[in-house]
PAMARLO-900024 format. One record per residue: residue in one letter; x, y, z of N, C-alpha, C, O in turn. Coordinates in pm, whole numbers, plus 50000, padded with zeros to 5 digits. Layout:
<atoms>
aXYZXYZXYZXYZ...
</atoms>
This chain:
<atoms>
m113327711952828114787698852821114147688452834113877680652742r113797687152965113517671453032111917666652921111517655352891a111397678552888110007672352819110347667952664109827658352608l111227676052611111977669852501112227656652451111937650652348l112987653352577113487641052584112547627652584112627617152521i111627632452677110327623952645109917621352567109647609852534l109697632852498109117632052301109867623852190109527618752083l111247624952275111767616852159111767601452233111467592852151v111967597452335111817585052389110767575552316111047564952261l109117583252331108217582252331108277579652148107647570352097a109097589152066108847588251924109537571451897109057562051834a110777572651971111597557551895110587545251981111297535251969g109667541952038108947534352076107757532852040107067524052093i107397538751971106247542151852107117530251683106737520051623a108097537751674109007537051550108867517751552108317509851475i109567516151666109857497851667108407490151710108297477951722g107297500351729105997489751780105427479351708104597470851742g106297482651547106117470451474106327455051478105737444751444a108047460951566108597444251607108197444251767108187433151820v107947452951832106987447151990105957455052010106287466152050p104297452451991103317459952008103317463452137102717473952114g103447463652233103587462652395103787479652400103007487752450i105217482552327105547491652396105077502652336104957513252397a104667500452158104007513152104102607512752175102307524652169t101927508752217100837507052281101357522952403101127534952396h102177513752511102507520052608102827534452595102627541752693a103357539952475103957550652470102967558552385103297570352370q101687554352319100587561352295099987568252412099767580352419s099727559152508099347564352625099477575752684098687584252724v101237574052684102037584052750101717599152671101767609152744l101467600652560101467609452455100407615652452100397627652426a099267608552478097847610152535097827617352671097427629052676t098147612352755098457621552908099197634452855098547644352888l100327637552786100347648852758099857656852657100407667452625g098857652452605098107664452496098367662152350097797667652255l099307653452346099507648752245099477639952116100307630852114k098627641052004098087637451894099337621151881100547623051880p098797608151874100127599251823100097594851637099217594551550a101037593051640101397589751465100557581351466099967576651563p100427578451335099597570251258100017554951265101197552251241t099167545251295099597531751324100537524351209100187523751091v101187521551236101897509051104101727493051092102257485151170p100917489150980100327476451017101797469551054102977472251036s100897457351127102327443851179102707439551064102167444350964m103627430551051104407422850899104227410950978104757408351086p103367403650907104017387850903104527384650950105427393050951a104927374051035106067372351070106677358150958106077349450895a108187361850975108877353150830108597336550891108347334251009k108717324050763108947313950783110227309550793111027316750733s110627301250842112087297950901112107288850811111187286550733d113657280450821114437279050735113407259550666113187253150563n113157259050823112597244150819111477244150740111267235750653d110667254350770109487255350674109597253150573109067243450519h110557264350496110397267650324111027253150283110727249650169d111987242550372112197231850318111377220850310111487213150214q110307218450423109487210450393108647211450295108307201950224a108007230150276107047225350172107737229750030107167237849957a109057223749993109317219449812110017213249838111157217149812k109877198349912110387192749941109097178849836107867178349845p110047169549746109177164549649108697153049763109127149849874d107637148849683107377132649723107927124149720109127126749728a107597108649709108667095349700108587094549506109607090349451h107407098349416107677099049318108467108349245108797105749129g108907122349321109957128449244109107135749249109667144949190h107637141549286106817157049256106597164849366106627158349470s106357177649381106297180349512104187184249484103297183349399h104387187449592102507190949618102217203849655103087210949706a100927208349631100447223449601099787221249721099557231549784g099347208949781099047210849914097917197049978097007192249911e098177193950082097407182850070096277177949974096177166749923g095257190849958094197183849855094947184249685094247177649608g095697187949645096437188049509096257171049502096217161449579e096167174449344096237163449263097647158149246098597165949242e097877137849230099297137549219099157130649071098007127149044k100177128148965099977123648833100697108348863101557108248951e100467098948813100687085648873102057080248738101977079448615h102917078048812103557071248688104007059148743104147056748863g104287050048627104717033348681105807031848738106237042748778e106777019548771107847015848808108617019048688108127017948576a110207024148717111587023448620111067014548455110577003548481g111107017348325110567006548245109287003548254109086991448247e108297010448268106657005748266106627017748211107227028348228i105497012248114104787022747985103127020948007102567013647925h102477025648089100937030748101100317033847965100597044547912m099547025547908098557030547795097707020947807097887009847857t096577026147755095157018647722095077011147617095867013547525a094227001547606094446993447467093527002447361093566998647244e092567016147398092547023347264093587034947255093417044647181q094187033947301095837043947286096947036447163097467038847053i096867025347277097567012747161097307007147033098097002146953t095877008847027095417004946892095117018446783094947017046662s095087030146847095267048246776096697046546730096987050046616q097457042246796099237046546755099617032246659100717030646607e098467022346646098627013946595100167007246590100957006046496i100257002446769101516991746810101026981446813100216977246895r101596975046699100806958246676101336950846754102476954446784t100946941046806101566929246882101236919246880100036916446870a102466907946893101936888146846102986884946959103866891847012p102466868446979102846863447084104916859547021105556860446916v105046857347093106696852547067106836841347036106346835847134t107216831746956107316819846851108936815046830109936822046849g108896802346789110236798846770109786804546590108806810946552g111116797946501111096799346388112046799946255112986806846297t112366796546114113906793546057114256807746039113426816546016l116106810446054116316820445957117096819445851117756809045840s117206829145758117466822945611118506837145637118126847845684r119896833745591120666843345550120936843445394120466836845302h121716851645400121466852545212122696858745131123536866145183l122686854344979123486861244938123406872944832123206869044717v123506884844848122746894744771123726887644598124646879544614v123536889744532124196889844376123376897844256122186900044275p124046902644123123236909744033123006898843920123756889643888g121796902343870121896893043772120946899343620120626910943594t120736888643554119836894843418118936885143356119076873143338v117856894043323116696882243309116736875643172117186880143067i116116863143198116566862543019115006850842990114066847843063p115416846642829114316841442875114386824942905115526820642886d113296813442952113586804842923114116793842864113246791642779a115156783242845115256778642721114476771342682114196769242564d114006766142782113016755242735111566761142669110726754242611r111526771742686109906780642659110566785442526109726790742454l111706785142475112136796342361111766784042231111886771842236v111396790742145111996781142042111676789841926111036800341930r112326782741799112606787441626111646782341515111806770841475v110856788541472110396783341370111296781641218111296789941127p111756773341219112486766541112111976769440950110766769040931a112766772040848112016768840688112786751040691113916746240686r111686747240699111976733340681112496727540610113166717540637v112216734540448112566731940331112996745240253112906757140286v113506738740132114176757240034112776756539966111906748739928g113066767739974111896776439926111966794139899113046798139857t110916804139921110796813039899109396819440023108246814840018v109766828640110108346831940160107516839540114107606851840105a106206829140065105096837440020104206841740144103096845440107e104346842140248103536850740325103736850640493104356842940566m103076860240516104096865340661102746868440754102206879240777r102336852440806100826857240863100886859841004099946857441080k101846864141037102386869441203103236880741194104116880941109r103046891541283103846899741363104686901941456104816891041512l105096906641489105926910541637105226914741708104566925041689g105206903941863103986906341951102516897041933101586896642013d102616891141828101466886541789101506871941883102526865141879k100356867741965099926857442028099486842141922098716840241829v100236835441980100076821041884099996806541987100756803342078q098786799441934098746789441968099526777041912100046777041801k099556765842005100726754641922099206747941764098016744841754g100406749241687099736744341506099426758041433099286758841311d099346768541518098416777041400100046781841263101276782941266v099056783041176099876787641119100946802941051100586812040977v102036800941101102516814341101102886822940987102936835240987a103186813040867103786815640749103456809640636102476802140640v103916810540555103516801140382104816801440278105326811440228l105096791740265106886790240170106256784140047105456774840040d106776791139954106586785339793107846774739756108856779039701s107746765739778108796753139725108726742039638107716735039628r109956739939565109756733039522109876720439548109076712839491e110876714739639110856704239688109456700039771109296687939792v108586707739811107646702439851106166697939778105186691839819a106576705039632105986703239521106286686339453105526678839392d107646684739495107786673639466107746662239550107466651139503a107986663739664107356654339784105826651439738105486640439694k104716665539757103356660539773103226647839604102716636739588s103976657439512102966644639414103796631239362103436622939278d104886631739429105536616239448104636608039529104326596339506f104196616839641102836606539759101516608439671100666599839694l101266615739598099826615539508099796604339435098856596339440t101056602739345101436587339258101536579739307101576569939232a101636577539401102066569139431101126560839532101236549539580g099996572839547098536566039620098296559439498098226547139498v098096567939358097136564439271097806549839207096986541839160q098946546939204099506537739118099186524139293098426514839265a099466524239371098956515539535097686514739501097506502539499e096596520239469094896519639416095086504639337094826492639349l095746514739244095726505539086096266490739087095676481139038q097526490439153097806479339155096996469139298097486458439331k095856474339360095466469639487094056462339402093276454339453i093996467739262092756466839190093286453439115092646443039101n094056454939089094686442638995094786427639073094336417239024f095646428839241095636418839329094466416339350093956409339263e094036418339407092116420339395091636409039284091426397139309r091556413239200091316404839035092006395839004091366386838949q093246393739015093826378839005093856371139123094186359439101q093636373539226093546361339345091636357239303091406345139309k090436365839266089366362939220089466354239104088396348139096l090296350539004090476348138890091496331738917091316321238854l092366333739011093066317839109091986309839172092056297539179n090786318239226090096310339280089076297439204088736285839228t088856309439086088076301339010088916295438899088426294738786q089986291538920090806284838831091566291538708092556286138656a091006303838664090566309738538092216320538529092346330838461t093046315338600094786323138581095426315838641094976309138733a096496315438607097976308238682098576307938828098216317238901q098866304838846099566309739008100786321238972101296329539047v100986319238865102316330638814101876344138773102546354438776s100806342838741100216356638708099836367438814099776379738807f099556356638933098706360239107099726364339153099876376439171d101016352039193102086361639246103156371839210103936377439287q103026373039069103146387139005102236395839043102756406539074a101146395639054100206409039058100576410939247100786422139292r100596402539308100896404539447102456410839468102886419239546a102876405639400104166411139419104016426139388104116434139481t103676432039214103086445639224102526452539336102606464839337y102186449039391101036452539485101746456739661101516464639752q102446448339637103546453639798104346457539764105176454939852e105126465839644105606468939621105096484939612105716493639673s103836488139526103476499739548102876502839657102386514139662q102716492939787102056502039870103676506439964103756517340020l104956495339968105856504840025106386515539964107296520240032r106096524839806106526533939765105496543539856105966552639925l104266541439852103656550839912103806551440073103616562640121d104126541040161104616544240279106166550540271106546556340373l106816550040189108266557840158107446570840149107406577940249a106686575340020105916591340035105686598040140106186609040165r104786591040221104106595340349104996600840453104836611340514q105946592340463107246593240558107456606940526107256616740598k107786606440432108616616540313108146632940383108876641440436l106126633240349105836639740411105536643840505105026655040514s105836633240643106046634340740106986641940798106756649940889a108356639240736109176648640795109206656340727110396658740747l108906664140645108176676840609107376685240689107706696540724g106216678940720105836681040893104366683440799103346689040841l104566677340656102916679740628102276664240666102796653540699n100766669440641100016655840700099196650140537098516656740458a099676633640534099206631140413097846633140409097456636840299a097046632140490095536630940504095426652240396095126653140276e095646660840457095436673840402095886677240250095446685740173v097396663040225097436666940070096946660640002096916663739883a096296647640054095246646939930094186649739966093406642039912a093616657740038092596665040032092666675739977091706679539910a093776683339988094356696039892094066695639751093576704239680a094486683139722095256678539570093426677339544093046685139457k092436669839600090896673739544090556686539516090276689939401r090526695739630090906707939555091066713439460090266721339409d092226710039416093156715739291092206712439159091896719839066e091936701739179091116696539076090066705839015089896711538907a089486704939125088306716239104088886730339032088516735738927t090036734539139090266752139096091796749039004092806752139067p091996744238887093246739138872094236751038822095416749038793n093486765838814094596770838840095186778538963096006787738964q094506771939074095236777039204095746762839228094846754639245s096306760639229097306747039224097896752739400098186764339428s097946740739498098556743039599099616731739638100136731939749l099786726339586101326716639596101996724339601102446722239713r102676735739553103996740239626104016748339744105126749839795m102846755039810102276757839929102546748140017102096736740024f103756756640121104506747740276104126755640376104866765240397p103016754040455102946761640580103956760240685104536749440700l104206770040757105236770840856104206775740966103816787240983r103606756941085103436758941208104216766741357105346765041402a103026776041409104146775541516104086757141636103116750941680p105656754241648105536743741769104966746241878104396736941934m104966755041918104676758142080103786771642085104036781142010e102756771842178102566781742260103036798242273104136799542327g102626806142247103496819242312103236827742243102096828342196r104406839642204104776852342141105446850742075106326842342094i105326860341932106596863141848107366872341897106926883841899v108536869941942109466879141989110516882741890111326891541919e110576875341755111356876641648110686875041538109746867141528r111266885041411111086880541341112326880741197113146889841188k112286872741127113626865841074113786873140933114816878940899v112646872240858112856871340670111716883540628111466889840731d111436885540585110316891840483109676880940356110116870440310v108626887840331108026883640183108396881840082107776888740001g109556872240013110046871139954111466865039923111846862039810t112156863840034112866856240085113276845740050112386837340035k114026843240034114866827440009115056820340125115826825540207v114536809540155115346803740344115366783040259114876774440187g116556788340370116506767040408117186764940296117276753740246g117706775340246119606770640142120956773640227120976780740327e121506770440199122766769740264123306782340294124076784740387s122996788140234123606809140283122186808640307122396801140403d121136809640308119516812540331119486814340500120026806240576p118776826440546118246821140674117456809340736116226808140726a118246800940800117336793340867116226790540930115626779840917d115766803341028114616802041093113706817141019114246825340946v112596817541052111476827741003111246834441120111256846641134y110966823941222110156835041336110906830741484111366819341477t111046834941565110926830241723110016832341826109636843741856i109806826941857108526823141966109166820242085110186813542103a108256827742189108706828642347107996820842394107416816142296d107476814042515106796816442601107356824842734108306821742807l106756832842741107346840742865106536841943046106686847543154s105836833942988104826829843161105686821743246105296813143324a107106825743219108156818443307109506823943262109706820543145v110546831343313111466835843264113086832343419113216832343542w113936829943291114866831843430115766840143452115666849643375v116716841043531117726851343610118906844043606119216834343675e119806852143482121166846743531121796848443590122456856743528l122436846743714123616851143835124566848643814124816838343752a125686858543863127136854543842127716856244009127966865844081v127766842944022127866840244199129836839544205130496831544138p130416849544299131926846344304132506834644359132516831644479t132836830344296133726817544395133796816844507133766805344552t133896825544582133696822744699133066823044785133236822344907a132026824544703130536822944740129986812144743129376808644844l130066803644627129726797044573129276781544584128596773644518i130176781744725130426770644761128956766844884128596755544914n128056785744958127046784044965125516780644882124486776744937v125636782444783124366780344707124386768544667125286763944597q123556763344700122656753444663121086752244538120056758944542e121476741244438120116738644381119156738644457119396733544567g117706743944434116776742344509116496753344582115356755744621a117676762044611117376771344680116396783144686116166788144576k115606790044816114786801144707115496810544688116566808444745a115496828144594115766834044570114506846344570113346845144530l115006855144614113706868344609114496881044433115556887144435v114086880844386114336890344316113916900544300112746901444336g114536913444242113836927444259114806937744154115996937644121t113536947344121115006957144057115156966444105115196975844025g115296969644234115686982644296115116980444426114666969544462t115136992244504114936992944638113626999844693113147002544803d113357001044579111487011944614110937003344652111676993544655e109597000544697108636995844708107736993644550107176983344514k107797003444493107317000344379107756990944262107166987344160n108726988844299110086979544158109336966144225108836963144333l109536960544101109276942844060109676939244175110556946844216r109386929944253110036916244390108846902044328107626902744314a109556893044309109316879944269110056868644380111046873844433e109896859744409110406846744440110626835944343109766828544295g111646835944323112836823144227112426809644315111556807844400q113496800144252114046789944236115576783644181115686779744065v116786782944284117386777144165117556768344136117256758544204v118196767644003117696756143901118806751543872118846739443897f119626754943837121056755243765122136759343840122186771243872i122896752643872124466755543878125616750443822125976738843837s126246759243755127196760343646128296747943697128776750243808p128546740943662129906733443716131076740343668132026740843747l131196745343562132286754343494132826769143518131916776543480l133956777143566133846785243593133896796043481134236790743375n133646811343466133956816043361135866820843367136386825243470a136486819143261137656817543297138036836043339138956838443417d137156848243273137926862843261137316866743415137946874143491t136016861043450134976865743607135796862443709136296869243799r135926843143661136076835543752134656835743875134656836443998s134056835243821132226835343896131746819543795132126814743688a130756815843897130286806543844128606811243772128126821343823r127806804843667126806810643613125796800743677125926788543664v124456808543768123836803243840122096809943775121616821243777i121556796443721120346803443689118916802143822118816795943928v118206809243765117236807943944115996810643825115996820743754a114876798943815113896799343740112346806343838112006802743951l111436820243722111406829043827110176827843727110356829343606p108716824743789107036831543780106646843443659107086854543688n106056842843556106066857943521104376853443488104286845743393p103446856243535102226858343522101506865443407100756861043320d101976878443436101946892843394102506895143320102046904543255q103796889743269104886893543169105176905943221105026915743148a105566907443330105796922043420107576919043405108216929343386w108416905843412109856905043369109806903043281109056894843227r111226915543196110816913643022112606909343038113346916043110p113046898642965114446894642923115156905342910114706914742844g116156905842960117626922042962117076930143072117706940543089m116216928643139116026937443247117656936143333118476927743298f117956947843472119396940943524117946939943672116926945643710v118596931643695117746929843911119236928543960120396929443921t118406925744075119166920144233118856906844290117646905244301a119406898944321118596884144368119596883044474120826884044483s118406879944567118526875944724118556861944730117466856344731v120016852044737119796838444740119806834944885120706837944963a118746828644913119466818145034120276809745027120486801044942v120866812745141122386798545146122376795345215122946784645191a122026795045362121866786645549120226789545577119636797445504e119756784845650118846781845736118756776745865118846764745892d118606785345943118736777346116117606781046232117386792546269t116946768946283115816769746352115906772346494116566764946567v115356781246531116066790246647114476788846738113456790946674p114386785346878113476784846947112536801546989111326802847006v113466810946994112656820646991113176831446879114386833546869r112396836946812112356847446636111746858446667110526859146674v112346865846685111496877146667112046888046558113226890146530p110676895646494111266905346378112156919646453112026925346562r113116921846331114266932846402112926944146432113326951646521t111756947246399111016960746392110516959446592109916967346665a111176944346620110546945846800111496949646819111426949046942l112936955646790113846955046942113796970646927113166975846835q114446977447018114986987847012116326992647129116506987047237t116997002047086117916997747189117747011447246117637021447174v117717011847370117457020947530118437018347604118707007047643e119147029447634120237029847715121497022047667122137018447766g122117018147545122587015147490122446996947498123406989347485k121586994447513121166981547508120186976647428119486985447380l119856963947393118816964247315117756956847371118086945147388a116546959447408115046959747479114056956047354113996960847240a113146943747432111896945547387110426947947447110186943047558f109796952647406108356958347468107516945547539107356936347460v106906943047681106416928047653105126934647692105226945647746r103806929247670102246936447702101936927747842102076916447888t101376941547878101216936848005099706938448052098996933747963d098896943548161097996945548192097936962548162097256965448064e098456972248224098696985048242099136990448093098907001948055g099916978847999100466989447914101426978347862101266966247845f102616987747839103876973347811104976978347940105116988548008e105756963047926107126964848035108606965747907108796962047791r109016969447963110926968847871111186959447925110946957548044r111776950847843112706939447882114016939947796114166944147681e114886934647882116276938147790116516917147750116366906147803v116946923347631117306912747580118426905847542119216910447625k119156897147469120546894047412119716888447319118626882847324v120696892047209120606881747055121466873547040122506873547106g121076863046925122686852946876122296855246756122356867246732r121816847146645121906843246527120996855446429119996859546489s121186860346314119946867646272119876869346099120916867446036d118726872746035119306873345893118616890045872118846899445948d117616890445735117296899445688116066907545746115936919745737q115226899245801114106901945880113556899546031112516904446074a114526890346111114616883646188115786880646280116786875546231l115736883746421116806876846500116316865146577115146861546582e117306859346636117146850546734116986855846880118096860246909v116236857446974116456860147151117046853947227116246847147290t118186852147264118906836347336118546843847493118526834547573e118276855747559117766859447694116896867647688117106876147601g115916868947750115276879047817113866876247767112916880347835l113666870247664112006866347665111786849747617112586842847555s110066845147681110356832847589109106829347484108366837547428a109106816047475107746818347335106396819247431106156814347541g105816825847363104286825147429104086840447466102876840947483e104466850147483105156859447571104576870347422105026869447308e103616878847466103306885747383104066899847381104016906647484i104866905347252105436919447265104496924247175103506919347122a105406941747169104946946247013106196945146935107416945146947v105226944146845106326937946695106076949046586106696947146482a105156962246591105106974646517104886987446535103796991846573n106186996446504105827008846567106357006446730105667008446831t107487002646726107917002046879108947014046942109307015247059f109257021546841109597034146850108987042246917109597051646968l107667040846934106667050047001106997046447164106987053147268l107207036747141107027031047330108127036647372108117044347468k109697032047275110787040147341110587056747354111107063447443a109817061647261109347080447276108917079347431109487085847518e107897070847456107057068647598108277064647672108777072447753l108487059947663109177052947833110587062347835111277060447935g110987070047759111717080947749111147093247845111797100447921k109457093447815109257105347913109007100547964109237090247901a108507096648073108477082048166109447089848288109087098148372e111087082448258112187083648300112207098648330112417102548445a111927109048202112237121348279111927132048330112497142848351d110167124348360109207132048487109907122648587110087130848678h110467110448635110927104948736111637115148809111417121948909d112787113748703113857122548756113747135548756114747142548743h112537140748772111887152848806111537152948935110967162748983
</atoms>
């Protein structure tokens, strides 16, 4: 019985040998003395770390990052608000920078409008005589130069005028010969003074009739020399008389935009068409705007106006100038007629098009002007990104006046500093990443 108790005590010593190594060794020696084989040795467990050691291992460094060991690498971040970027990174992300400067802010009034022909570049080709259209030499859309013959009329009125001129010319020539003969006779005393005086009076009268006939041709737009030359040609071809033919000429350079008559149409009479063609020079056009009375006080003649056909970049855009503001208001719309002159070198602006015009109504000069693309809202505040040696630095700013493209910065930036002006949203994203790393 006593031996059994000894064995139990020794077995318990071996069981706790893992915790107290000395007891296990002594128990094994006792068993060996009694001739008994000891139980297999249980490997000892490593000592558990204390709470203090665990806290020391998990404690982050000053930048908010834990270390795997003294030999581990640490990723560096700048202070709050700093973005570290190399010049290559800035270029690859197309982040454009520019120095801060002053400038002008322009406020605008946006109103609808309609393209119309420039009244100073729109002319009608009138039927200046009573007659019938014999030829139509130009078609719609044709380009014409000043002086080009666009149509030919058959007119009795023209025939009479030409005939009177030619007759007056012949009479004047005959009276001139008679006057010169009488003058020679007077010098040789072969004729009386009375005969000479009568010949001189008749000659002067014929000259007056010739001048009146020439003025009548000029009033019809005919050239006396051309009429005389045509009469000589007619003498060679009597069956092709041109006395009745009246050429209509283009009064200016442009394009045929309207045709009023056809061949055989009677023109020039009281109930007949007064015009044959309409010619327009569309190298410049007008834009007619209807400006409300409330905004009219801000619009001035000479103001610049940006005219466009829509918001799509593919649509037309051009800059014009306000050339006229009507002093009268439309009784129905209570708006004033405002005219903007618009260059149209490629004929892209066509009369009748509906457009939108942004008219400059005020200009303010400011010491610090930045484009809208340079500012981002960070944590509820406007901020710019100032270029530094390491990259960029966030700078909170305060703004004042503004226009469609830029803002005035009243606090936070100075003229001469270089800031990001394009793709600044990428810098805002990088700033968010850096601040998130700091928080962790």
